[in-house]
VEXDREN-2710 file (C-alpha; in Angstrom, 1 decimal):
% VEXDREN-2710
k/r/px/py/pz
1/UNK/0.0/0.0/0.0
2/UNK/2.7/2.6/1.1
3/UNK/4.7/1.4/-2.2
4/UNK/1.7/2.5/-4.3
5/UNK/1.6/5.9/-2.7
6/UNK/5.4/6.6/-2.6
7/UNK/6.7/4.5/-5.5
8/UNK/10.0/6.5/-5.5
9/UNK/10.3/7.7/-1.9
10/UNK/13.8/9.3/-2.6
11/UNK/12.6/11.2/-5.5
12/UNK/9.4/12.4/-3.4
13/UNK/11.8/13.8/-0.8
14/UNK/14.1/15.3/-3.5
15/UNK/11.1/17.0/-5.1
16/UNK/9.7/18.4/-1.8
17/UNK/13.2/19.9/-0.9
18/UNK/13.6/21.3/-4.6
19/UNK/10.1/22.9/-4.5
20/UNK/10.8/24.5/-1.1
21/UNK/14.2/25.9/-2.5
22/UNK/12.5/27.2/-5.8
23/UNK/9.7/29.0/-3.8
24/UNK/12.2/30.1/-1.2
25/UNK/9.7/30.4/1.4
26/UNK/8.9/27.7/3.9
27/UNK/5.3/27.9/4.7
28/UNK/2.7/25.1/5.6
29/UNK/1.0/25.7/2.0
30/UNK/4.4/25.5/0.2
31/UNK/5.2/22.3/2.2
32/UNK/1.8/20.7/1.3
33/UNK/2.2/21.7/-2.4
34/UNK/5.7/20.3/-2.4
35/UNK/4.2/17.1/-1.1
36/UNK/1.5/16.9/-3.7
37/UNK/4.1/17.4/-6.3
38/UNK/6.3/14.9/-4.7
39/UNK/3.5/12.3/-4.7
40/UNK/1.9/13.0/-7.9
41/UNK/5.1/13.2/-10.1
42/UNK/6.6/10.0/-9.3
43/UNK/3.2/8.2/-9.5
44/UNK/2.6/9.5/-12.9
45/UNK/6.1/8.7/-14.1
46/UNK/6.1/5.1/-12.5
47/UNK/5.2/3.3/-15.7
48/UNK/8.5/4.7/-17.4
49/UNK/10.6/3.2/-14.6
50/UNK/10.1/-0.7/-15.0
51/UNK/13.5/-1.6/-13.9
52/UNK/14.6/1.3/-11.8
53/UNK/17.9/0.8/-10.2
54/UNK/18.5/0.0/-6.7
55/UNK/21.2/1.9/-4.7
56/UNK/22.8/-0.9/-2.6
57/UNK/24.8/1.6/-0.6
58/UNK/23.3/5.3/-0.1
59/UNK/26.0/6.5/2.1
60/UNK/28.6/5.6/-0.6
61/UNK/26.5/7.7/-3.0
62/UNK/26.8/10.6/-0.6
63/UNK/30.7/9.9/-0.6
64/UNK/30.7/9.9/-4.4
65/UNK/28.9/13.1/-4.7
66/UNK/31.3/14.8/-2.3
67/UNK/34.3/13.3/-4.3
68/UNK/33.1/14.5/-7.6
69/UNK/32.3/18.0/-6.3
70/UNK/36.0/18.2/-4.8
71/UNK/37.2/16.9/-8.4
72/UNK/35.1/19.5/-10.1
73/UNK/36.7/22.2/-8.0
74/UNK/40.4/20.9/-8.4
75/UNK/39.8/20.5/-12.2
76/UNK/38.5/24.0/-12.7
77/UNK/41.8/25.4/-11.4
78/UNK/43.9/23.0/-13.4
79/UNK/41.8/24.1/-16.6
80/UNK/42.3/27.6/-15.7
81/UNK/46.0/27.0/-15.4
82/UNK/46.2/25.3/-18.8
83/UNK/44.2/28.2/-20.5
84/UNK/46.0/31.0/-18.9
85/UNK/49.6/29.6/-18.7
86/UNK/50.1/27.2/-21.6
87/UNK/50.3/27.8/-25.2
88/UNK/48.4/25.6/-27.7
89/UNK/51.7/24.0/-28.6
90/UNK/52.1/22.8/-25.0
91/UNK/48.7/21.4/-24.6
92/UNK/48.3/17.7/-25.3
93/UNK/44.7/16.9/-25.8
94/UNK/43.6/13.2/-26.7
95/UNK/40.8/10.8/-27.1
96/UNK/40.8/8.1/-24.5
97/UNK/38.8/4.7/-24.7
98/UNK/37.7/3.8/-21.4
99/UNK/36.7/0.0/-21.1
100/UNK/33.9/-0.3/-18.8
101/UNK/33.0/-2.9/-16.1
102/UNK/29.8/-1.4/-15.4
103/UNK/26.6/-2.9/-16.8
104/UNK/23.8/-0.7/-15.4
105/UNK/22.7/1.9/-17.8
106/UNK/22.0/4.4/-14.9
107/UNK/25.6/3.8/-13.6
108/UNK/27.1/4.4/-17.0
109/UNK/24.9/7.6/-17.5
110/UNK/26.1/8.8/-14.2
111/UNK/29.7/8.0/-15.1
112/UNK/29.4/9.8/-18.5
113/UNK/27.8/12.8/-16.7
114/UNK/30.5/13.0/-14.3
115/UNK/33.3/12.9/-16.6
116/UNK/31.5/15.6/-18.6
117/UNK/30.9/17.8/-15.6
118/UNK/34.6/17.7/-14.5
119/UNK/36.2/20.4/-16.4
120/UNK/38.9/19.3/-18.9
121/UNK/37.2/16.0/-19.8
122/UNK/34.2/15.2/-22.0
123/UNK/32.6/11.8/-22.6
124/UNK/31.9/11.8/-26.3
125/UNK/30.6/8.3/-27.2
126/UNK/29.4/5.1/-25.9
127/UNK/30.2/2.0/-27.8
128/UNK/27.1/0.2/-29.3
129/UNK/27.9/-2.9/-26.9
130/UNK/28.2/-0.4/-24.1
131/UNK/31.7/-1.8/-23.1
132/UNK/33.7/1.3/-23.9
133/UNK/33.4/4.9/-23.3
134/UNK/35.1/7.5/-25.4
135/UNK/36.6/10.5/-23.4
136/UNK/38.4/13.5/-24.8
137/UNK/41.0/15.0/-22.4
138/UNK/41.9/18.6/-22.8
139/UNK/45.6/17.9/-21.5
140/UNK/47.5/14.9/-20.6
141/UNK/51.1/13.5/-21.1
142/UNK/49.8/9.9/-20.0
143/UNK/46.5/8.7/-21.5
144/UNK/46.8/5.6/-19.5
145/UNK/47.0/7.3/-16.3
146/UNK/43.7/9.3/-17.0
147/UNK/41.9/6.0/-18.0
148/UNK/43.1/4.4/-14.8
149/UNK/42.1/7.4/-12.5
150/UNK/38.6/7.4/-14.2
151/UNK/38.2/3.5/-13.5
152/UNK/39.6/3.8/-9.9
153/UNK/38.2/7.0/-8.9
154/UNK/34.5/6.9/-10.4
155/UNK/33.8/3.6/-12.0
156/UNK/34.9/1.6/-9.0
157/UNK/32.6/3.5/-6.7
158/UNK/29.7/3.6/-9.0
159/UNK/30.0/-0.3/-9.3
160/UNK/29.7/-0.4/-5.5
161/UNK/26.8/2.0/-5.4
162/UNK/24.6/0.2/-8.1
163/UNK/26.0/-3.4/-8.2
END
């Protein structure tokens, strides 16, 4: 019964919080409207989520988000240095194929998004068999190290979270 009312409880809570942040005013009416949205939207979209992913370790998901935020900050500084202090001749951009151990489409999507959100790298293409991700790196002298860093820092953690 409770599962029918709250098919996606995390999404419901997320929508309520986002609604309250958008209206920027916490009143009983805004909280109730947020709860209504938080119940209706997941209920209406439930048929589109037939095999929704299960997050095995929610605390590891929080840890992953914090690591990604830190990485984005560090990468912003690194890209600023590259842009401000290096000439085009000194920049070694390259394409790096990253073999994937992940099988969950949601985990692969999060990995690709993480790579793209991190300044200096862009995920460009997923192979047809979903076993390789093509990543463009703005500057690197060692493409293998970048590939290993992506696999160790991001993919390993996503595998723990989703599989």
